[in-house]
N, C-alpha and C positions, 0 to 999 in steps of 0.2 A: 104371182104364180108363174108368169112367163119366165121371170128370172130363174126361178127354182127349176123349171123344166129344162132350161138351158144348162144349168149345172148338172142335172141328172143325166142329160144326154152326153155331156163331155166325160162323165165318170161312170158310165153305165157298167163297164166291166168290173169296176171296184165294188159295185153294189149287187153283183149277181148272187153272192152268198150271204147277204145281210139285208134286213128289213128295218127301215127307220120308223120308230114310233111317231105318232102324229104330233105330239108336242115338240119333238126335235125337228120335224119338217117345218113347223111354223117358225121356230127359232132360227133355223138355217135361212129360210126365205127372208125373214126380217133383217138378218145380218147381211145377206147379199144385197138387199135393197139399200142399206146404209152405205155399203162399200161403193155401190154404183153411183149414188148421189154424190159421194165425196170425190169420186173419180170423174165427175162431169159426164155421166151417162155410160161409162164403160168400166166395168170392174176389171182389175188385173186378172190375167189368166189363172194365176195360182191361188186366187182367193177362194174359188169354188172348191178346189181340192182340199184346201185347209179346212174349210167349213164342213165338208162332207166327211173327211177322214181325220179331222183334227180333234180338239178338245171336246166338241159337242158329241162326237161319236165314240170317243174313247175315254172312259173315266179312269181315275187312278187305279192301278192294279189289274185292269182289263187288257185283253189282247184282241186284235182283229181275228176273225174266225179262221182266216187262212195264214196267219202270221206264226212262224215258229217261236217256241218259248225261249226267251232270253232273259238273263237277270239284269243286263244293262249296267253292271257295276265294273269299275276299273279295278285293277289289281290292288291299288292303294286302298280303295273303299272296302274291298273284300277283306284285306288284312285288318283294317280298322274294325270291321264288323266282328271278326274273330276275336280281337282283343276285348271288345265290349261283351261278347258272349262269355269269354273267360271270366271277366270281372263280375258278371251277373250270375255266375254259377252254371252257365250253359243253358239258361232258361230259353234263349232263342232257338237253341238246337233241339229242344224238346217239342213235342206236339202237345200244346196246351189248348184246352178249350176256352171258351169265352170267360167262364167263371174262374178257372185256374189262373188265367192271365190277370184278373183283378186281384186275386189273392196273392199272386207272386210278388206284389209290391212289398210285402212283408218278409220276403225271403232274403236272408243274410247268408252269403256263401261262407263256408268255413275258413277260406283264405282271407276274408275281410274282417273276421272277428279278431279283436285286439285285447279284449278283457280277459284276464286270467285270474286265478284264485289269489295271486299276489297283489292284485289291485283291489281286492275286497277283503275287509277285515271282519271275519266271523270266527267263531270257535272252531277248532280243528274237528270236533265231533260233528258239526254241521257239514263241513266239507266231506268228511268220510262218509256220512250218510248219503249225501248227494252223489258222490262217486259210486257208491254201492248200488244206488237205484238206477243211475243212468249209464255211466261208463261201462259197467259190466254187461248190461243188456245190449248196448250198441257195439262195443268192441269185441265182446266174446259171445256172439250168437250161438256158437257151438255148445256152450255151457247150458243153453236153454233149449237144446234139441232133444232132450230125453228127461225122463223122470217127472217129478212134480212141476219143474220149471217149464217143461214142454206143454203141460196142460194149462197151467195158470202162471201168470206173472203179474207183478204190480203194474197196473196200467198207467199210473200217474202219480204226481206229487203235488201237494198244496203248500205254497209259501204264503204265509199270512203274517200281518203285523202292521204297525203304524206306518203312515206314509213316509217315504224318504229313507227307509232303512236298508235299501240295497237289494230288493227282491229281483228287479230287472237285471242288475249287474250280476247277481248270482246265476241267473238263467244263462246269460251270455258266457259267463266263465265255465259253466257246465258244458255248454256246446263246444267251446273252444278246447277244453281239456279232453273231451271225448272225441274230437275230430269230426263232429257232426255238423250238418247244416242247421240253420235256425229259421223257423217260420214263426214270425211274430204276428199275433192276431189280437184284435180287440173288438168291442161291440161296434165301433164305428166301421170296422171292416166288413162286418156281417150284416148289420141291420140295413134293410132296404125298404123303401116305401111301397114297392109293388108286391102284391100277394104272390107267394111262392118263390120269389127271388132269393130270400134269405136262406131257405132250405137248400137251394142249389149251391149257394156260396158255402154253406156248411159242408156239404158233400165235397165240394172242391178243395176244402182244407185238407181232407184226408186223402183224396186221390192225388193231390199235389205232394203231400208228405210222403206218399208211397214212391213217387217218381224221383224225389230228391233224397230219399233215405240213404244212409242213416240221418235222422232228423230229430231235432228237439222242437216240438210244437209248443210255443210259449203263448199262453192266453193271459194277457194283461188286463187289469181291471175286470176280472171275471164276473164280479157281481152285476155288471151291466148286461152281461150276455147269458149268464147261467143262474139268474136269481130264482128264488123259490117260487114254484108255480102256484102255491097256495096263498101267496101274499095278496092282500087286499088290492084290487085294481089290476091284477094280472090279466092280460088280454089273451084271447084264444090264439092269436098269432105267436105270442111268446111261448105258450105251451107247445105249439107246433115246432118252434125252434129248438126247445129243450129236447123234445122227443126225437127229432132228427139228429141232434148232436149225440145223444146217448146211443142211438142206433148205429151211427158211424163209429163211435168210440168202441162199441162192443165188437166191431169187425176189424179191429186193429191188430189182431194176433199175428197175422202173417206179414206185418210191416215192421221194419226196423225204425220205429219212431217211439218217442216218449213224450207224454203230455205233462207239461208243467203249468200249473195254474197259480196265478198271483192275485191277491186281493187285499184291500184294506178293510173289507167288511165280510169276513168269512161267515158270519152268522146269517147273512142274507142268501147264501148259496142253497141251491135245491138239494133235498135229502138224497136223491138218486145220484147227484154229482158227487156229494161227499162220500157216498158208498164206493165210488170208483176211485177215490183218492185216499187210500188207507194210510199213506204216510203224509203226515201234516206237520210241517216244520214252522215254528214261530221264529220270525226274523224280528227281533225285538230292538228296543232303543239301546244304544250302547251305554255301558257304564263308564266310569271315569277312566279306568285303564284302557278300555276299548276306544274311548275318544282320543286318548293320547296316541294310540297306534294309528287311528284314522288320520289325525293331524299330521303325523309323520309321513304317511303315504301322500297326502294332498300337497304337502309343502316340500317334497323331496327335491323339486327343481328350483326352489327359492333360496335366497341368502337371508338368513335371520340374524338380527342384532344379538350379540351375546346376552343381552339383558332379557331376551324373550324366553320364557319358560313354557314349553308345551304342556307340561304337567299342570302348571297354574291355569293355562287356558282351558284345559280339560275340566279342571275343578270349577271353573266359572261358567261352564256351559251345561248344567243339568237339563235333561229333557231335550237336548239338541239331537236331532237325527243325523245320520251321515250326510244327507243332503243339506241340512242346515249348516253343518260344519264346512261343507264345500262352499256354500254361498258366503259364509263369513270370511273364508280365506280369500275368495275372489274380491270381496269388498275391501279387505286389508291391502291387497295388491293394487287395487284401483286407487286407494287413498295414497299409496306411495307414488303412483304415476301422476296423480293430481298434484302432489307436492312438487314433483320434478317440473311439471308444466308451469306452476306458479313461480318457481325459481327462474325458469327460462324467461318468463314474462317480465320479471324484475331486473333481469340482466341488462346492463347498459354499457358494458365495456366495448372496446374496439373489435375484439375478437368475438366470433359467434359463440353462443352458449353451447357447451359440450355436455350432452347427457351422459350420466354414468353408464358403464357397460352393462352392469346388472343392478337392479334396484335392491335395496336393503330394507326388509320389513322390520319396523321397530314396534315397541310395545304400544305406543300411541296409535299406530295404524290399526292394531287389533282392538284397542279400546274403542276407536271410532266405528270399526266394523261391527262389534258386538252391540253397540247402541243402534246401529241401522238394521241389523239382522237378528231379531229375537227368535226364540224357539217357536217352531210352527205347531208344537204339541204342548198342551198345558195339562196340569195334573187333574183338572176337573172335566176334561173332555169326555162326553158320554160314549163316544166310539171307542176310546181307550178302555173304559170300564167294560164295554161289551166284548172287546178283544180278550181281555183277561178272563172273563166268564167263559167264552168259547174255548180258550186254551185249557181251562180246568176241566171242561166236559168232553172236548173232542180232540185235544192236543195229543202230543207224543205219548203222554200217559194220562189216561182218563181219571176222573175224580174218584177218589177212594184208593188209588194206588200211589206208590211213591212218586212224587212229582219230579220230573227231570228238568233241571233249571238250565240257564243259559239262553240260547236262541231257539228254544224249543227242543234242542237236541243236546244232551250233555250228561253230566253225572250228578247224583244227589249231593247237595252241598248246603251249608248253612249260609244265611245272609251275612255278608261281611260288614255292612254299615247301613245307616238309615236310608241312604239314597237307594241302595239295592232293594230294600224293603218296599219303598214307594214305587219304584219302577216295575219290579217283578210281580208284586202282589196287587199293585194298583191302589188308588186312594180308597 
């Protein structure tokens, strides 16, 4: 204690405007004692000042009571921060609360979106419908300032279908084409173990969407967040989450934001959620012609052997989703790289082995890839049957009306072949 009193005497003027909490008094005295023992009975003069006014007194982000406010950043650091703010969509420049900061991890700035409709193969009718629903409302807000559109507008769109059919890519393409920011949300973003925290995060989704508008709020795997409240085993907390979400959703009229909901299990969604999603688009498994077009998009940067036929590959891949086709193309390219590495290992000449400038994908590479990557969806999957049933009852055209085929949006047409009968109507 004598040591501590000596320290306080030497720095009395510095402490006139501040009071030390008792735990810090004890820590400072102990630290001064250690310094004195190490210095053989006499602590250096600057030790007391560092202890009293150093890290023990000033925590990160705090200032001394009589210290003027300074940012402490050099010109280079300030320039770097501005660049980071620009890349993050200016989130750091906004005043975000604690919950908005947690939600902002799913914010994708419009400048960082790369996916366009050219990167996603879907029927033109589907693209036209999505543009009508989103781009017009976000790009032409004046058209929604009078008449019936000023009173009511379609608050959201449901994308549903088997896994891997491109629902997330479609949402990114919509945001890119409309020039809007994208806020990607999932159940993992919202669900919190503490009571009341999830409701605050749900509210933060909509307050943040207002700050970064125009914005497309994309809710992926929505069945985990917006499941039916009447389902067996539904907890009271889940009902509270749904209620909060619906309340915030209804207050979205004054915000230039559009809600896009994607799910592989549309039949599990709450009825009140479905009511707020009047436009429901089926993103279905690609047919043979669609698979050919998808393969062309995926392999546009590769060199193919003349013997490789994309039409033949498309014919050999029934029930393959777009994601399955992508994985198969990656596996084929990896097979070609593996073959090059094996050739380099066998090389024994005086000159080092020279890898080809560009790999060439042959038919045997694709044969190997298709053996390794089967279709992730089978004809007898129960969820596929349920999707078909949901589409008939709640899809673009309800049961009893003329069914619109394609990816949930299209024109009335007859089935072209047996494959289309199986895929579109289900087993």
